[in-house]
N, C-alpha and C positions, 0 to 999 in steps of 0.2 A: 360241587362236592357237597353232595346231600346228609344230611344225618342216616339216611334209610341206610347206608354201606357201613356205617357202624354201629348200629344199635341190634347186634346179633347176640339168640342167644347168652352165655354166660358174661358176653361183654355188657349187657344194656346192665348191668349192676355197676358191673365196672365204670361207665359210662357215666353214672349219676355220679354215684362218687368223684371221680373226676373234677365235673359242676361244683358240687359244694367245696371241693377245698380250691378251686381255681382265685376263692377269694379273700386267702386264707392272711393273706396284708392288708384286706378291708377293715378301716379303721369301726366301722357298722358289723362287722361279720361276728357273730357269738356261736355259730356251731359248725361242727363238721360232721360229716357223716361219716362211722367207722366203715372199715371195709374187713369183710372177712381175709382168712387166708389164702388169697386167692394165690395159682402161681399160674407163668403163663408156659404151657408145657406141650398147646396143642397147636397145628401152623395156624388154623383158620383164627386161635386165640392172637395168634403175633401179629396178623396180618390186620385181624381189624384194630387192635390198641393201633397198631404204628397208622391206620389211616386216621384214628380217632383226635391223635395226634396231629395226622397233617390237618384235620375241621379246627382244632385251638388255634392251628396257627394261620388261620385265615384273620382270624382278630386283628392280627399286626400289619396287615397286607400294606391297605394304603396309609399308615399312621409310618411305616416303614420308611416311605417314600416322603411323605410329606416333611417327619419333622427334620428328614435332613435337605430339603429344597425350600423350602417358606424361610425357614430361619438363616438361610445364605443370603446371596447378594444379585442371586440369576435371576429372582423372580420377584415381580412385585402383588400385593393383593388388589384388587377391585372394590370400589364401594359396595358389590352384590358379594364380596365373601362374606363367611359367615363368623358368629365371637370369635368361635377356637380358631379359625383359620388368621386372626385378627392379631386373635392373641397371641400368637407363634412368632407372627413378624413381629410383633413388638419385645420380645420377652418378655411378658405379661401371663403369665400362662397360670390359673387358677388350677383347685386342686379337683373341680369337675370339667374341667377341659375334656372334650370325651378323646382328644388326644396324650394324655396324661393320666394312664391307667398303666399302672407296673403290676396289679395285678393280673393283665392279659398276661405277662411277662411267665410271670410265676406262675397261670395256670399250664401254660406250654410247659414250662421246667418241670412242673409236678407230676404231670402225666409223664415227662421223659423220665424224671426221676422214680418213678412206680415202675414203669416201664423194666427200666435197668435192675432196680430190686426185685421183680418177680418173674422175669425170663429166668428160665432154663439152660442155660447155654452149654452147657454139659450134654446133652440128649442129640445123639449122633445117629444120619440114616444112614441105609443099608452100606452107603458107600463110604462109612465111617468120616464123614465132612459133618460139623458141627449145624444142626438145625437152621439155629437162629440169627446166626452169625450175621447175617447179613440187614436182618431190621434191628438187633443189634446195634450195630455200627453206624446204619441210619439217625436212631436213637441219638446216640452220642453227638453226632452233630447238629442235630436239634438243637439240643440242647449249649451246645457251645455257640451256636449259630444267636439263637437267644438272650442267653447270658453276655454276649458281646454285647447286641442291641441295647442291652440293660443297661450296660454298664458303661456305656458313651452317647447316655444319652442323660445318666444321674448319675453320673458321676462315684461316686461308692456307695453299695446296694448289699444288704444281706446276701447271704452267700449259701444256699443251701443243696448239698448233693443228695440228700436221703428225702424217701418222700414222708409228707405230710399226712397222713390219717388220721388224726385224733386231736381232739378239741387243746388236750396241751403241749402235743406237740404245734398248734398252730399260735397257742399264747406264748412260746419261749421264745426266747432272745437269742438270735444267732450273731455271729462273727460275720462283719462286715469286710467290702473287700473294694476295691481302686478297680479301675482299669489295667494298669501292669498286671497287677499281682493275678486276676484274674485269667488274662491272658494268658500267664505262664503256665498255670493251674491247667488248662484248659487245654493247651498245646498239648501237655504232659498225656493227659488223660484220654485224648482223641487219637496222638500218632500210631498207637498199634493197631489202628485198623482204620490209615490209609489206604492199604490194598484192598480192602475190602470191597467185593463186587457188590450193585445194588440191589435193592430186591427185585424180584420179577413183580409185578401189581399188574403188568399188562397197561392199557389205557381206562382211562376217571374218566366217566363222560369223553370228552371229543379231546382230550390231554394226556401226553404219552406220558403214566409217571416218571415217564427217568426226568422227566423237567422238574420234578418234583422234591427232588434231592441235596445235599449240600455236598462238592465233592470235598473229601477231609483233607486234602491237597491243597486246596485253595484256601479254605477256609484256617488251615495251621499259618500260611503265606499272609492272613489277615492278623491273624492272631500275634503273630509273632512282629509285623506291622506298627500293630499299635502297640506291644511292647518293649518295642525299641531293639529287637532283633535282626538287624537286617539284614547278615548274611542268610542266617535259617528262611526268613522269609521269603531272598531270593529264592535260594533253594528249593521251598513247596511252591512258589508260583510256576518256576521251571518243570518241579516235579510232576504237580497236574498238566502242565504244555505237553509230555511225555506221555502221560500215562490218558490221557482224554478220550481216545478210541483205542484204549487195549493197551499192551507193553508195550515199549518202545516203540510210539502210534506218530505220528506228524499233525500237529495241531496249528499253522500258521493265520498270522492274522488276517489273510484272507485280501480280498483286492474290492472290498467295499467302500465305493469314494464317492462322493460328487466333483463333479471337473465341467469346468466349462471346455464346448466344442472347438473353440473359437476364438478369436482375439476382436470378434463383437460384441461379446461378452452377453451373447443373447442367450443361444442355444446351449444346455449343459445336460450332461448323463446323470441321473443317481440310483446306483442300488446299492445304495446304504442306509436308505428310508424304510425300505420293506423287508431289510435284514433284522431292524431292527422288533419287528413284528409275526415277523416269520417264530412257529412258534413247535416248528415241523424240527423232531432229534434225526440231525444227520454230521455225519462226519464233517461239515464245515459250519455247524449253526453255528449262530453268534447267539443265540440265548444259550443260558448254562441250567439256569435255577432258575422257577417263578414259582411262588404262590397262587394255588386257585385260589378264584373267586366264583360263585355263586354265577348263575347266569339269569336268576331272574331279583327285580329289582328290593319284591317284595321277601327274598331270602334275607338272612341275617348278617353274613356278609361279602357282599353284593356292594362289589370295590365302584367309589364314588371319582376315581379319579378321570373317569371320561367326563362325567359332568362339569368336574373341576376346570380341567383344562380348554375341554372344546366347548363351543355353541352349541344350541338345537333349538327345538322344539319344547324337550323338556325342563330345560332353566330360562327360556324365555331368551336365550341368546344373551346370557349373562352370564359369562364366566366368573372364578373367584379368582384365576389367578393370569400372570402375563409375563411374557418378559422384560426382565428391568431395564436401566437405560443401560445401567454395568455392563448386562450380558451380552448386548448391543453395541458401546464400547468391546468390551476384549474380540467381540466375532469382528470388526471392523477395521481394527486396528491389527489386523494381521494382513500380510504380504500375502497377495495370491502370484504363483509361482506359472507357468503358462512355456511348456516347451515344444520344440520346434525343429526343422529339417533332424533329422534324427539327433537329435539331442546337443547339437549345435549351438542353438539360438533361444536366448529365452527372453523372453516378453510379461512384463508383470501388469496386471487388471490396475486400470483408474483407481483412486483411491474418494473419488465422488461418485462413484456412479449410486444409484437410490437403495432406499431403506434394504440393508440384508444382502444385495450385492455387492457388496465391496467387503474386501477382505476374505476370512473365513463363508467358506457357502452354506455350510452345513445349518447354519441358524435358517438360513431362507431352507432349506431343502424338510425342514420337516414342522417351519412355522409358519402359516398362511392366515393372514388376515387383512379384510377389506370391510369396506360399507354394505349393506344391503337394504333393503323395504322387506318387515315385519309387521304382519299386522299396522300398517297404515305408521309405521315410526322407523327410522332411519336406526339402527341394530348396527353391530360390530360381531361379523361373523369370524370367531379362529377358529383353529382346526390348529393344534398338535398333534403331531401324525406317530407319537412316538405311545400315544394310549388308542389305542384302536381295538384293543380286546379286551376281556376277559380278568386276565390274569396280571398279577402284578410283577413284573418282571427284577429279578434282586441280583442274579451275575450276568453279565457276559463277559464273552473272549475277549475284545476292544479292555476290557477292565482286569482281567488280566494280566497285559502286554503293558497296563499305562502304571499296576502296583510293582510289578517286575521290574518295568523301569524306575520308579521310585525309590524299590528296598536297592537297589545295585547303585544307585545313585550314593544316596547314605550308606551303603556301606562301602563307599569311597570309590568308585567307580564310574565318575562321571560321562566318560565317553560311550561307555558301554551303553547306559539308560539312553542319553545324544541320542545314537543310533535306530534305536527303535523306534523313537520321533522320527528320527530324519529320512533312513532309506532303510528302514526295517534290518534286522538281522538273518543271517547266516552263518556256519563256518568259515566262509571269504570273508565278508565284511567282519567277523571277530578276529581275524587273524591277520587283516590289514588297517584300522581303526583302533581296535582296542586292547592288544595285547601291546603294542610298542608301547603303550602310554602305564604298565605294568611295569614298576621299577622295582618290583625283588622275586625272589622266586616265589613267598607265598603267596603271592599277588596273582601272578600268572597261574597257579597252580590252580587258586579260586577259580578263575577266567574259565578257563578248561573244563571246569565242571560241565558247562552249559556247551552241549552238544548239538547244534542247531545243522544237520547236514547238508549240504551245500547241491544233494542228489535231484538230476530234473525227471528222477524217475519217482523217489520216494523222499520228497525233502522240502526246503524251505529255502523257496526261488524267489531273488529281488529282481525289481525287474530294468534290465538294458533297457535304457535309454535310446540308443542306439540301432534297436532291434526290436521295437514295440511290437512288430508282430509273435517275438518269441511268446511262450506263455508265462508263467511269475503267479505264484502264489502270495507273496508277501512284499507290503510295502510301508512305508514309514504311520504311524498313525499322525502326522501333522496334513500326511498326505492325503486325508482320504477326507478334506474340504479345501486346502490352499493350493493346491497344486504340486508339483515335482519337486519335493521340499529339500531332498537333494540337490539341489540345481540352483539353490534360493542363500540369493545372497543377502538376503536380509533375516537367515534361519538358521544363523549359525553356531558353532561348539562355540562356545562362551571363551575370553581367552581375556588375558589383559598380561602386557608385556612388561609392565612395572614388577609384576612378581614372579615369585618361583618356589616351586617344591613347597612345602606344606602350606603356606598363604595362598597359592595359587590354586593348588586341590580344594581349600575350602572355601577358595571365590567358586570357581566353576561347581562347585555342589549344590551352593547358595544359587546359583543361576541355571541351574537346569533344573532343581527344584522350579524356581518360579515359571520355568517350562514347562513343566510338567501343568505342574495346579491351573495355569491356564489352557493343557492339552482336556484338561478335566471338564472345564466349563465350554468347550467347543465342542467336546465329544459328549457329554452324558448331563448337557443341560434341561431341568426337570425331574430329570429322574431318580433324585434321589439322595445321589452322593455328596453335592459340594461346601454341605456344613461342617458332614465329619469331617473332610478336603482339607480348609479350613484351620480347621481345632488338631488336627494331627501336627500339620506344620509346626504351626503355632503354640503348641506345647512342646514340640522337639526342639523348638530354637529357645522358645521361651522366652517368646515377644508377643505376650498378649493383642499390640497392632493390627500383629501380621492379619487376626479376624476381624479384630476390631473397624479399621480401617476400609475394608473391603466392603463391611456389612454398611459402612455408614454413609458407604457413597454407590446404593443401589441403584437412586434414581442419579445417579453422578454427581461429578467434583462443584457443580454451580448449586444442591441439593445436599449435601452433606448437614449441614446443620437442622434440616425440616424433618431428613432422618434419624438424625439425634435426637431430636426435641420427640420426635412418636417413639423410641423405642425406652423404654421404662427401665434399663437397668443399667448400670454402665461394662460395657462388653471390654474396658481391658480391665477388667475385674474378672482372673477367670473360673471364678467360684459362681458366676451371672450365666455360665456357658450352660452348664446344669440345669435339667429338669428340676424340680424336687416336690413331693407331694405328702399329704396328711402330717407332715413334722417326724416321718419314719423314715423318709427313704428319699436319697438323693442330698443327704449334707454331706458336705466332702470333708 
């Protein structure tokens, strides 16, 4: 997306003003350009303002992935990594680190605040429909997502919902809010617009503009999940699923997976990796929301993720991030289940296959690394196949289902969550494996709100292993890389026969949550979700060691002391989980 898309007519003045206000939390800022009494009351004004916000979003793209991944336990920095990435990995992040820039978040927020204040939503067209309601809802969603990123990275932040357009406003003191308070406010703010359709901008360059929006039901799920409103979160994710392709539509998990073709453990099928980089807007799309990246390196917001993860002549075959030992251990510790003879026989892959081939094979399918000679030197050629396009992927379908499982589990329905991981869900699975564990009418009524029709024409069809020629569109998330999980004796619903009642339920919730966290590592490694997943679980358990121990284990159990020595903050202190900047932002 280029600046030429937003600098048009009267909006040129507005764009200049947005840029000036983008640094109103910058310590060095001494000025704010004043705005005139601009109102957004024409279609062209609304569209160009919206694309201007999209342009501002580009500055948040790479850091959204890197802040969520480099601080976690699934990647390690190499000697080629720059100082900024190394600071992230070591939790020693200075004010001038390029990924520590709260003003970029506030630039988006202030653009949104200004649009929301200036858009005249009372104007109606000849059909008596509100003219700008689609753009208005999209901007509400941009603001909500940006505030969520700001809060989970900085902990407690100035919360401003009115546009900053004067120096006095820029210099004023604003109330600070924490994660839970911000999330609850934002849920109420965006909920009235959940069913508003997306704006129609067509293609922007080569990108379908429908991929550039944040679905409000999906945002409500995330906001409620962070706030601890688990039933509301689960219902929000479900409502996104049932409206993703229009009202009362279906949006099954799909059949993308990596699977061994036989028990020689050599040939395998893989229609999973390709789905991750497919940016077409189809009913069965894996990618849901992206931040558009520039196409030319000299442009201001060209994504460097491809160069950070993938070796090429451009970086002299020196990547900055590689899979950690922890990720390799999580992957190899899974047990792959191969099913034969119409589901009658199960065979498990050996645990001593070569690196990446044991256990879950998603890592092997998305990561390639081998030595080659380049300019007379032996170099390592690494490819992370998740990073092949210029755009930054934020939400995808598997993420919705995994977070639905997380919310259902914490709401008190671990069997429901487990089925999302194991077999996949439809109404038949819910009736057979979830409802029997509902101990009261209230629980049964809540579960029955989740309607996944088992119809073969327009529903959710789980795989019938006795007849694999029958069409299916739903599998368990764990089956994406570990074989048929519903037949896997090593991947069972947690149980403890010495427990009963609430004690058993609490035990199952904790153990299923661990399975969900591991599944997040297997499915979303390198994509920027890991650190936040660990933080969210550790916060709800009030157990800092849940995050700390995993990050200290980044290079494996035998190098915990080494990693602990490199990390400059005590991660058993939750205050050290958050960024801070300039003594103004990030103090919890």
